[in-house]
N, C-alpha and C positions, 0 to 999 in steps of 0.2 A: 091813504090809509093802508092800502095793501103794501105799499113800499115800506111804510113804517113797520108793519108786522114782519115783513121779510127781513128787514134790518135787525129787528129784535131776535128773530130766529137765528140769523147768521151769527150774531154776537153770542147767543147761547151755545151754539154748536162749537164755536171757537173756544169758549170757556170750558165746556165739557171735555173737548179734545185736549186742551192744555192741562186740565186736571188729571186726565187719564195718563198723560205722559210724564207727569211730575209727581209721582208717588215719593214719599220720603225714602231716603237711601236704604234704611233698614228694611222697610216693607218691600221695596223693589228687589232688594237682594234676596230676601227669603222666598219671594215668588219665583225668581229666576232659578234658584237652587231646587225648589220643589218641582218646578216644571221640568227641569233637566233630569232629576232623579226619577220622575214618573215615566220617562221614556223607556222603551224596551231594549235599548242598546245604543252604542255610539262608537266612533273611532277616536283615539286619543294619541297625543304625543307629549311625552314628559322629558324634561331636561333638568337634571339635578347636579349641582356642583358645590364644592366647598368654597366659600367666599372669605372665610376667616379661620385661622387655626394657629394658636399660639400656646406655648408652654413657658412658664417663667424660668429664668436662668438659674434661680436658686434651687430648682429641682433637678438640675443637671449635676451629677456627681462631680465634686471638686477634683477628684483624682482621675477623671475621665480623659483628661488631656485635651489639648487644643484641637487635634485632629478629630477626635470622637465628637466633640462639640460641633465642629464644622460639618461632620457627616450627618449629625442629627438635624441641623438647620437645613442642609441640602435635602434630606429625606422629607422634611415637612414641606419644603418648597415643591418637591416632586408630587407629593400628595395633593397639593393645591391645584395641580395641573390636570387631575383626573375629574371626570364627570360620569355619571351613570344616567344613561338615556333609555327611554322605552317608547316604542311605537306599537300600538295594538288596537284590538277591537273587543268589545264586550256585547254579547247578545243574551240577555236574561231570558228571553222567550225560548230560544233554542238551547239554552243551558250550555253555552260554550264561550271560551275566551281565548284570545290570541295575543302574544306579545313577542316583540323582537328586542331583547336586551342588548345594550351597546355600552360596554365599558370603554370609555374614550379618554385618550390622553392627548393634549394639544398645548405644548409649551416649548419655547425656545427653538422654534422651527422643527420640532419633532411631533409627529402626529401618528398615533397608533389607535386602532379600533378593533376590539374583540366582540363579536356578535354571537348571540345565541337565540335562535327562533324557537318558540314553543306554542303548542295548541293544546288546550285542555277541554275535553268533552266530558261534562259531568253526567250526561245520560248513560254513557258506557263506562264512566270512571276511568278514562284513558288519557295519558299524556303523550303527545307526539313531539319529538325533538327533531328539528331540522338540521341541515348541514352546518357545521361550525368547525372551529379549531379542535373541538373534542373528537370529531371524526378523524381528522388527520393524526392526532396523537394516538388514538386507539388503533388505527390501521398500521401505524408505524411501529408501535411497541408490540402489537399482537397481529401480525399479518395474516394469521390463519382464521381470524373472525370473519363472519359474512361481510361482504362489501356494503358500506353504509353511505358513501359519498353520493350526494344527489338523491338520497332516500330519507324517509322519516323513520326514526327509531321509536317504536311503539312500546310504551310502558303501561302495564295494567296496574293502577294504583293499589288495589287491594292485594294483588299477588306480590307486588314489591314490598308492601308493608308487612305482609305475612312472612316472607322470606327473611326479613331483617328484624322481626320482632324478638327473636331469640337473643340477639345481641343488644337490642334496645327494648326492654320490657314496657317502656312507656307507649310503644306503638301498638301493643296488644289491645289496649283500651279503645284506640281509634278503630281498629279492625272490628272489634266486637260490636261497636255501635254503628259501624258503616257510616262514618262521619261525612263522607264526600258524596252521599247520595243526593239526587236532585232536590228532594224535599228540604234537606238541611241547607243546601246552597240557597234555596229561596228564603229560608228562615234567616240566614246570615245577611243576605242582601236587604231584606225588609228591616232587620234589626239595625243595620248600619244606617239605612235611609231614615228611619224613625228617630234614631239617636242624633243624627246630624240636624234634622229639622227642630227637634226638641231643644238641643243645645243652642242653636242659633237664635231661637225665640227668646231665650233667657238673657242674651247679651243686651247691654244698654244701647240706646239709640246713639249715644255720643261716640260709640266705637265705629260708627259708619259715617262716611262722608263722600261726596261726589268729587271726582278728580277730572282734570282736563284730558281729553283724548290725545294719545300719542300717535305718531306716524304709523307705528305697527298696529295700533288699534284701528285706524282708518283703513289700512290695507286688509285687515282681517274682517272688516265689516262691523266692528263694534260700535254700538249706538250710545252706550252709557258705561262709564267706568266708575266703579264704586270701591272705595278703600275700606278695609276692615283693619283697624289698628288696635291690637290687644296688648295691654300692659302685662306685667308679670302675674298679677292677681287674676286678670281675665284669662290669660293663657293657661294657667294651672286649672282654673275653673272649667274651661272648655274641655281639657283633656280628661279631667275627673268625671264631669257630667256625661261626656260621650261614652267613656268606658262603662260607667254605671248603667247607663241606659241600654247599651248593647248587651251587656251581661244579663241584665234582668229579662230582656226579650228572649235571649237564647235559652235561659233557664225555663221560662214559661213555655217555650216551644219544644222543650225536651232535648235540645241540641247538646246541652251540658247538664250533668246531674247536680244534685244538691251539694255534694262534697266539692266538686269542681267549682261550683258557683261561689261557695264560701271561701275557698282558697284564692280565687281570682279577685273576689270582692275585697279581700284583705289588702290588696295592692292600692286601693283607693280609700282605705280607712283614714278618717280625719286625724286620729291620734298618731298614726304612723307617718302621715304626710307632713304634719305640722313641724316636726323637727327636721324633716328632709328638705322641704321647699324653701326654708329660710336660709339654706346654705348656698343657693345659687339664684341667678336671675334668668328669666326666660321671657322673650318678647316675640310676637308674631305680627307680620304685616302681610295682608293679602290685597292685591289689586285685581278685581274681578271685572272682566269685560262682558257686557251683555249685548247680544245681537238683537236686531229688530224683531226677531221671532220670539224674544223673551227668554231665550235659552242662553246658558253660559257658553261662551266661545273661547275665552282666553283667561288664564289665571297666572298672575305673577306673585310668588310668595317668598318671604324671607323669614327664617327662624334663626334667632341669636340666643346662644347659651353662654353663661360665664359664671365663675364663682363670684362671691360678694366683693372680693378685692379686685376683680377684673384681670387676674393673672392668667387663668385658664380661659380661653375663649374659643368658641366654635360657631361659625356662621354657615348656614346652608340656604341655598337659593333654589327655587323651582319655577320653571316656566312650563305651563301646560296649555295645550290647545285641544278643543273638542269639535267634532264635526260628524256628519252623517247620522244625526239622531234618528232613531227608529228604523234605520236602514244601514247598519254597520257593514263595512266591506272587509272580508277576510282574504288573506293571501295564501294561507296554508290549506290545502285540500287533500285529505288522506285518500279520497276515492280516486284521484288521478295521479297520485304519487306512489313511487315504490316504497314498500314498507319492510323493515327488518325488526323482528321481535327482540326486545331488549334481553329477554331471558336466554335466547340463543347466543347473543353476544356474550353474556356473562358466563354461560356454560362453556363456551369456547375458551374464554380467558381462564376459567377455573381449571379446565383440562390442561391448558398450557402451563399453568403455574404448578400443578401437581407433577407434570412431566419433568419440569426443570428441577423440582425438589427431589424427585426420584433419581435423576441423573447425577445430582450433586452428592447423594449418599454413597459411601464406599460399598462395594459388593461384599457380601458375607463370605463368599468363597475365595476372595482375593488373598494371596499368600502374604504373610507378614515378613517384610524384607529384613526387619531388625533381627528376627529369630534366625533366618537363613544365614545372615552375616555372622551371627554368633556361633552357629554350628560349624560353619566353614572355618572360623578362627580356631575353634577347639580342635578340629580335625588336623589342622596344620601343626598344631603344637604337639 
């Protein structure tokens, strides 16, 4: 009897365990996204590249000539060789984020990489820019500026916006509302998080399906791979619903005012969109890898855009990996790095520019050679 009871219990445990591990793809996906968004931070790596880019021959001017057409085709081929990568960290608790942008070209045995490291501290509303090609250019063109190589260039966001608001009036509103304060950053993060979850919940179950694990999935420790396949209608709905949800949350939290809310909401107005979305097709596919922890560890995405005839085509791919949830690792540390204030750099550049302009202007006391020549000629006559 005891053996029979134990056998029944074992069967029940196996069934319960099996059910817990076999949630429908849509439900499993939503849970993984929510759990990942609920963390206080993570490290990430993004790789974005163009997979498709075409322009119909009929749009190339007939009088452009064979050479110009060939140059255009070569130019498009070069663009396809570029990718924009980013490695970074986000800490919502400490209110800071770090990113290393990498504009990469790799084609026909030519490989070029231009990197730009940045750290944003929202508590102090400061941007720190690390050593990059920018430092080399600045110190070459303006050798009199403070040395920046191996140091961080510190930019105070509010000061920078204030100094440039005269040339760009749109910046004045950002300064007045102190848009980059920690409270607003929290509101933006919460709005995006709620918008994503709300939008995903609206999608049909048929958009989600299980996929076999790849070798990369296994190496990354992925336990389950779920595909989200969005048609043109689904893709447009996702974009519109996400924008609407985020804007509404930002308006309720006072991050944007009533006028801004109305202007931005007009972008997703159904009457405005109806005539626009019918002119092109947009599809999205996302393969999301979920780790045993239930967190998202890998995402492979593909976005395809084309006009109705398929003449203009643009394809973008993205591969993202996520790690160190709740314990993000940062590589930029202002406390242990040398710092140069951006304002001092700009003041030095401004002084040098004014000096060159003054040197280029003729002196007021300089004699007029043409008049002297004329007087001498008259005297000889």
